[in-house]
C-alpha positions as CSV (number, residue, x, y, z in Angstrom):
1,M,-2.3,28.2,-11.1
2,N,-4.4,27.5,-7.4
3,K,-7.6,25.3,-7.6
4,T,-10.1,27.1,-5.1
5,Y,-13.3,25.9,-3.3
6,S,-15.9,26.8,-1.1
7,F,-18.1,24.8,1.0
8,V,-20.7,25.4,3.8
9,A,-20.5,22.9,6.4
10,D,-24.7,21.6,6.6
11,K,-24.3,19.3,9.7
12,P,-23.0,20.3,12.9
13,G,-19.6,17.7,14.6
14,T,-17.0,17.0,11.5
15,R,-13.4,17.4,11.9
16,L,-12.3,20.1,9.0
17,D,-9.7,17.0,8.0
18,K,-12.8,14.6,7.3
19,F,-15.1,17.3,6.2
20,V,-12.4,18.4,3.1
21,G,-11.9,15.1,2.3
22,E,-15.2,14.1,2.0
23,K,-15.3,16.8,-0.5
24,C,-12.3,17.4,-1.8
25,L,-12.0,13.9,-4.1
26,E,-8.9,14.5,-5.3
27,L,-7.5,14.9,-1.7
28,S,-6.7,12.4,0.8
29,R,-7.2,13.0,4.3
30,T,-3.4,13.4,5.2
31,Q,-3.4,15.5,2.0
32,A,-6.0,17.8,3.6
33,Q,-4.5,18.1,7.1
34,K,-1.7,19.2,5.5
35,L,-3.1,21.7,3.8
36,I,-4.7,23.2,7.0
37,A,-1.6,23.4,9.0
38,D,0.0,25.4,6.1
39,G,-2.9,28.0,5.9
40,Y,-4.5,27.2,2.7
41,I,-7.5,26.1,4.5
42,T,-9.4,28.4,6.2
43,V,-13.0,28.1,8.8
44,N,-14.7,31.5,8.5
45,S,-11.8,32.9,7.2
46,R,-9.8,32.2,9.8
47,V,-7.0,29.7,10.1
48,A,-8.0,26.2,11.8
49,K,-6.4,22.7,13.1
50,S,-7.5,20.0,11.6
51,S,-9.7,18.7,14.6
52,L,-11.8,21.3,14.7
53,K,-15.5,20.5,14.9
54,L,-17.5,22.2,12.2
55,E,-20.6,24.0,12.8
56,I,-24.0,24.4,10.6
57,S,-23.3,27.0,8.8
58,D,-19.8,27.2,8.8
59,K,-18.0,28.7,5.7
60,I,-15.2,26.8,4.2
61,D,-12.3,28.4,1.9
62,V,-9.9,25.1,0.3
63,V,-7.1,26.1,-1.9
64,I,-5.1,24.2,-3.3
65,P,-1.5,25.1,-4.9
66,P,-0.1,23.7,-7.8
67,T,1.9,20.7,-7.8
68,P,6.0,21.7,-7.4
69,P,7.7,20.3,-10.3
70,S,8.8,16.5,-9.5
71,P,12.6,15.8,-9.4
72,L,12.1,12.0,-10.2
73,S,13.3,11.2,-13.9
74,P,11.5,8.8,-15.8
75,E,13.2,5.5,-16.8
76,A,13.0,2.9,-19.5
77,I,12.1,-0.6,-17.3
78,P,9.9,-2.3,-19.1
79,L,6.1,-2.8,-17.3
80,N,4.2,-5.4,-17.1
81,I,0.5,-4.1,-17.1
82,L,-2.4,-6.4,-16.3
83,Y,-4.9,-4.1,-16.8
84,E,-5.8,0.1,-17.5
85,D,-8.3,2.2,-17.5
86,D,-8.7,5.9,-17.6
87,D,-8.2,6.0,-13.9
88,L,-5.6,3.0,-13.0
89,L,-3.1,0.6,-13.8
90,V,-2.7,-3.1,-12.5
91,V,0.8,-4.0,-12.9
92,D,2.8,-7.2,-12.4
93,K,6.1,-6.1,-10.2
94,P,9.0,-8.2,-10.4
95,A,10.8,-8.5,-7.1
96,G,14.4,-6.5,-6.9
97,L,12.0,-3.5,-7.9
98,A,11.5,-0.6,-5.4
99,V,8.5,0.8,-5.6
100,H,9.2,4.4,-5.4
101,P,13.1,6.4,-4.6
102,A,14.1,6.6,-1.0
103,P,17.5,6.9,1.0
104,G,19.6,4.0,-0.4
105,H,17.6,3.7,-4.0
106,P,17.3,7.2,-5.5
107,G,16.4,5.7,-9.2
108,H,15.0,2.8,-10.7
109,T,12.0,2.2,-9.0
110,L,8.5,1.6,-10.1
111,V,7.7,4.9,-10.3
112,N,10.4,5.9,-12.4
113,A,9.3,3.3,-14.4
114,I,6.0,4.5,-14.2
115,L,6.9,8.1,-15.2
116,S,8.7,6.9,-18.3
117,H,5.0,5.0,-19.7
118,F,2.6,7.8,-17.7
119,P,4.8,11.4,-17.8
120,H,1.4,13.3,-16.5
121,L,1.5,11.4,-13.6
122,A,4.4,13.4,-12.4
123,D,1.5,16.0,-11.8
124,I,-0.6,13.8,-9.6
125,S,0.1,14.4,-5.5
126,D,2.7,13.2,-3.9
127,S,5.7,14.1,-6.4
128,L,8.3,11.2,-4.9
129,R,5.2,8.8,-5.3
130,P,2.7,9.8,-7.7
131,G,0.1,7.5,-8.5
132,I,1.1,5.2,-5.5
133,V,-1.8,4.0,-3.2
134,H,0.4,1.1,-1.7
135,R,3.3,-0.8,-1.6
136,L,5.7,-4.5,-2.1
137,D,8.8,-4.5,0.3
138,K,11.6,-4.1,-2.8
139,D,12.2,-7.9,-2.3
140,T,8.5,-8.9,-2.9
141,S,6.7,-9.6,-6.2
142,G,3.2,-9.2,-7.8
143,V,0.2,-7.1,-8.3
144,M,0.0,-3.6,-7.5
145,L,-2.4,-1.1,-8.0
146,V,-1.7,2.6,-9.8
147,A,-4.0,5.4,-9.6
148,K,-3.5,7.3,-12.9
149,N,-5.7,10.3,-11.6
150,Q,-6.1,12.2,-8.0
151,I,-9.2,11.0,-7.7
152,A,-9.2,7.7,-8.5
153,Q,-6.2,7.9,-6.6
154,A,-8.4,9.3,-2.9
155,N,-10.9,6.8,-4.0
156,L,-8.2,3.5,-4.1
157,I,-6.5,4.7,-0.9
158,N,-9.8,4.9,0.8
159,Q,-10.7,1.6,0.1
160,F,-7.1,0.7,1.6
161,K,-8.2,2.2,4.8
162,T,-11.7,0.5,4.9
163,R,-10.6,-2.9,4.2
164,A,-12.4,-3.2,1.2
165,I,-9.4,-4.7,-0.8
166,V,-8.4,-8.2,-0.9
167,K,-5.0,-8.9,-1.2
168,A,-3.4,-12.5,-1.3
169,Y,0.1,-13.4,-0.9
170,L,1.6,-17.0,-1.8
171,V,4.1,-18.0,1.0
172,L,6.7,-20.4,1.5
173,V,6.9,-20.9,5.5
174,K,9.5,-23.3,7.1
175,G,7.5,-26.1,9.2
176,R,4.7,-28.3,8.7
177,L,1.8,-25.3,10.1
178,T,-1.4,-26.0,11.6
179,P,-4.1,-26.2,11.9
180,E,-4.9,-25.9,8.1
181,R,-6.6,-22.3,8.4
182,G,-6.2,-20.0,11.3
183,I,-6.0,-16.1,12.2
184,I,-2.9,-14.5,13.7
185,E,-4.2,-11.8,15.3
186,A,-1.2,-9.3,17.2
187,A,0.2,-5.8,17.3
188,I,2.8,-4.7,15.4
189,G,5.3,-1.7,16.2
190,R,9.1,-1.1,16.4
191,D,10.9,-3.8,17.7
192,P,12.2,-1.9,20.7
193,S,15.8,-3.7,20.9
194,N,16.3,-2.8,16.7
195,R,14.2,0.2,15.3
196,K,14.7,-0.6,11.8
197,R,12.9,-4.0,12.6
198,M,9.0,-4.5,13.1
199,A,8.2,-6.6,16.2
200,V,4.9,-7.8,18.1
201,V,4.5,-5.6,20.7
202,T,2.2,-5.0,23.2
203,E,1.9,-1.1,22.4
204,G,2.0,-1.6,18.6
205,R,-1.1,-1.0,15.8
206,E,-3.8,-4.3,15.4
207,A,-3.1,-6.3,13.1
208,R,-5.0,-9.3,11.5
209,T,-3.6,-11.8,9.4
210,Q,-5.7,-14.7,7.4
211,Y,-4.1,-17.6,6.5
212,R,-4.4,-21.4,4.7
213,V,-2.5,-24.5,3.8
214,I,-1.7,-24.9,0.5
215,K,-0.2,-28.2,0.8
216,Y,2.7,-29.5,2.9
217,I,6.2,-29.8,1.4
218,D,8.5,-32.1,3.3
219,D,9.1,-29.6,6.1
220,Y,7.9,-26.9,4.3
221,T,4.2,-25.2,4.1
222,L,3.3,-23.3,1.3
223,L,0.5,-21.1,2.6
224,E,-2.0,-18.7,0.7
225,V,-2.0,-15.6,3.3
226,I,-4.5,-13.0,3.1
227,P,-3.6,-9.6,6.0
228,E,-6.6,-8.1,6.4
229,T,-4.6,-4.8,8.0
230,G,-1.7,-3.0,6.1
231,R,1.0,-3.2,8.6
232,T,5.2,-2.7,7.4
233,H,6.5,-6.2,7.1
234,Q,2.6,-7.7,8.2
235,I,2.9,-11.3,7.0
236,R,6.6,-11.7,7.8
237,V,6.5,-10.3,11.1
238,H,3.3,-12.4,12.1
239,L,4.5,-15.8,10.8
240,S,7.8,-15.5,13.0
241,A,5.7,-14.6,15.9
242,I,3.9,-17.9,15.7
243,G,7.1,-20.5,14.6
244,Y,7.0,-20.8,11.4
245,P,9.6,-18.0,9.5
246,V,9.1,-16.9,5.2
247,V,11.9,-19.2,3.9
248,G,14.3,-17.0,2.5
249,D,13.8,-13.7,4.5
250,P,16.8,-12.3,5.6
251,V,15.6,-10.2,8.3
252,Y,12.5,-12.7,10.1
253,G,12.6,-15.8,8.0
254,V,15.3,-18.4,7.7
255,K,17.6,-18.4,4.8
256,S,18.0,-20.9,2.0
257,P,19.9,-22.2,-0.8
258,H,17.4,-22.5,-3.5
259,L,16.6,-18.8,-3.1
260,S,18.1,-15.4,-3.1
261,R,14.8,-13.3,-1.8
262,Q,11.5,-13.9,0.7
263,F,9.2,-16.3,-1.1
264,L,6.8,-13.7,-0.9
265,H,4.2,-13.4,-3.9
266,A,1.8,-11.2,-4.5
267,S,-0.7,-13.6,-6.2
268,R,-4.1,-12.1,-5.7
269,L,-5.5,-8.3,-5.3
270,G,-9.5,-7.6,-5.7
271,F,-10.9,-3.8,-5.5
272,K,-13.4,-1.8,-6.7
273,L,-13.0,-0.2,-10.2
274,P,-13.6,3.8,-8.9
275,S,-15.1,4.8,-11.6
276,T,-18.1,1.9,-11.7
277,G,-17.9,0.5,-8.3
278,E,-17.3,-2.4,-9.8
279,Y,-15.5,-5.2,-8.3
280,V,-12.5,-7.3,-10.2
281,E,-9.3,-9.2,-9.4
282,F,-6.5,-9.4,-10.9
283,T,-4.0,-12.0,-10.6
284,S,0.0,-13.1,-11.1
285,E,1.5,-16.3,-11.7
286,L,3.8,-17.1,-9.2
287,P,7.9,-16.2,-10.8
288,S,10.5,-18.3,-12.1
289,D,12.4,-18.4,-8.5
290,L,10.0,-19.1,-6.5
291,A,8.2,-21.8,-8.9
292,K,12.1,-23.4,-9.0
293,A,12.3,-23.3,-5.2
294,L,9.4,-25.5,-5.0
295,K,10.5,-27.7,-7.6
296,D,14.0,-28.3,-5.9
297,I,12.7,-28.3,-2.3
298,S,9.7,-31.5,-3.3
């Protein structure tokens, strides 16, 4: 059954998609844009564009159709749940587990595992990524957030967009990185010579990465890295661009006899609980394969 809402604009100049995203907490701005494009949202009973600037007393009608059945299948994959409440899960994702289905891995993903534990999540927004508000690469381990309802999902997505969420990673790079603290600021976009890779490019999107040295180990450096923006492969691209590639990374980094995957672990995640606004942080210990690699090179 469709959900319907009606609103009246109370200030001029607000974009239609932004207005709907703010009024309908269960919708992200992207979801609102899709509904507008599909004709489910009207202004004064007329189909409009997302970019329409509203005027005072404009009447906005919103129809949210039922979520189509999910094509995903639950799979009994073990989950290490660090925290759970009515709004969200914090999970410790292992390396080798993709976050959601995509070409090349249609199943055996974190989403399949989550649906096995929480079948109702299949009804949340995107049928292929239910509850997902951010992602880690398949071979990156560590702390991840998953929303359990649409309002929480919109809240968490907004926290990511406004950079209110703190994400910290443990990263091992080749070489002795100096200075011991720094910020890498360089735009990232598709590599013009290889569209499957990302690169530092002039016409790319703004990207900013903080780092601090934890310790030097021979000709390696163990870092804590905090990406302030969320570009694809940002940490790996930025560190490679300044000459300190991530160890074990087959795309941007250097191979290592001690690792079968990149030394990149999401060790800490801080955010505000949607229900109370309280700031909380969760941590994940270094997995055994990365801990062993550190021991082997020491």
